[in-house]
N, C-alpha and C positions, 0 to 999 in steps of 0.2 A: 724221076728223070736223073740221068747220070751225066757227069761232065759239067762244064761251065757253058753258059750261053754267051753269045757275043756281047750282049749289053752288059753283062757282069764285069767284063774286062775292058770296057770302053775307055777307062782312065789310064790303062796300062800302055805306055808307049815304048818302054825300054826293053822289056822281055821279048826276045826274038829279033830284036833290031840288030842287024849286022854292022851298022855304022856307029857303034858305040864310041862316044867321046868321053874320055876320062877327065873329070874336072881338075883344074890346077889350083883351085882355092875352095875353102869351105863352102858347101853348097846344100843347104837344107831343102831347098826347093826341088831338088832332084828326087826326093823321096816320093814314092807312089803307093797307093793303097788299093785294095779290092774288097769286095763284099765278103763277109764271113758267112759261109753257108750253114754254119751250125751255131747261131747266136743263142740258142736255147740251152746250150751245154757249156759248162766251165771246162776248159782244157788249157794246158800250157803249150806255147810255141817257143822253142829255144833256138837261138842262133849262136854259134861259136865262131868267132872271128879271130883265128890264131895269128894273123899276120898284120895287125893294126900298127900304123906308124903315125906319129905327129911330131911336132917340133917343140923343143923347150923354148918358152917365150923369152928367157934371159940369154941363153947361149946360142940358140939356133941349131943345136945338136939334135939328132933324131932320137926319139923315144920309141920303144917297141913294146907291144902288149898283146895279150890274148884278151879279147873282149867277149863277155857272155851277156847276152840279152835274152830275158825270159819274160813272156807276157801272157796274160789271159785276155784274148780278144773280146770285144763287144760286137759292134756292127762292122768294123773295118779291120783289115789286116795289112801289114806292110809287105810289099812285093820284094822278094829277095834280091833280084838284080839291082833294083834301085837302092836297096840297103847297102849292097856291095859298093856301088859307086859313091854313095853317101860317105861310107866308111873311108873310101879312098880319098875323098875330098879333104880329109884331115891331114893328109900327107905333108902338105906345106903350111899347115895351120899351127900357129904358135899359141899354146895354152898349157896350163899346168894340168897334170893328170886328173885331178879332182874335177877341174872345170870341164875337160873333155867328156868325162863320164856323165856329169849332170847336164851338159848341153845335149848329148845324145838322147838322154831320157826325156828332156823337155821337148826336143823336136819330134820324138816318137809319140809323146802324149798329144802334141798339137796335131800330128797327122792322123791318128786313129782313135784317140780317146779310148784306150784299153780299159778293162776293168781293173787290171793290176799290171804293173811292170816293174822289172828290176834290171839294173845294168851293173856289171861288175867288171872292172878292169884289173888285169894282173900284169903289171908292167915289169920288164926285165930290170935288174939292178943298174943304177948309175951311181958312181961314188960309193959303191958297197951297200946301197939301200934299195930295196924294191918297194914300190908303193902300190897298194891294191885297193883303190877306192870302190865303194859299193854304195849305190843309192836305189831307192825304190819308191813306189807311189801306188796308192789304192784310191779308187774313186771315193771322194768324201761322202760321209754319211752312209756308207755301205759296209758290208762284211769285209770288203776288200781293203778298206781303210784300216780295219782292225788287223787283217792279215798282214798288211804292210808293216804295222807297228811290231807285230810278233816276229816277222821275218827279219826285220832290222836288228831287233835285239838278239836274235839267234842265228844270224847269217853265217857266223864263223865258229860254230860250236866244235867243228871237226877240222881244225886248221891242217893244211897240207904240210908235208915235210918238204921244205924248199932246199934244194941243193944247187944253188946258183942258176936256177931255171935253165 
């Protein structure tokens, strides 16, 4: 059978909705998921979000970043439009870079219980320093937990040349 059956997408309300409302505050409840049609196979899904913004919790000044989310799905997958709106919900949210990245990972784990997930933020410099927090997680007691340990220790073996982003 090809394509998705209606019941597979019953929890999806944002995709195709022409009346999209952009959240004005942090909104983890906006995230939606759908059934993974290939749960018997390990594969990565990667999202590149080059226009992320949040606010500095101390100054209220905007912070800009490219956010990279990679995960190996289990039974559920995140729907991309809901992820876009979720990422937008950080626009007026004040938190440190490290907190934003860990919050995103925790919300995505809660949503879909992936086998493995990593979230990497590459923030533009403020005050002459860029901050690039990386976090990951693998299902405890599985090869994915071991994978998470390995990738954490080796995540930046080939650092990029940064020229003021």
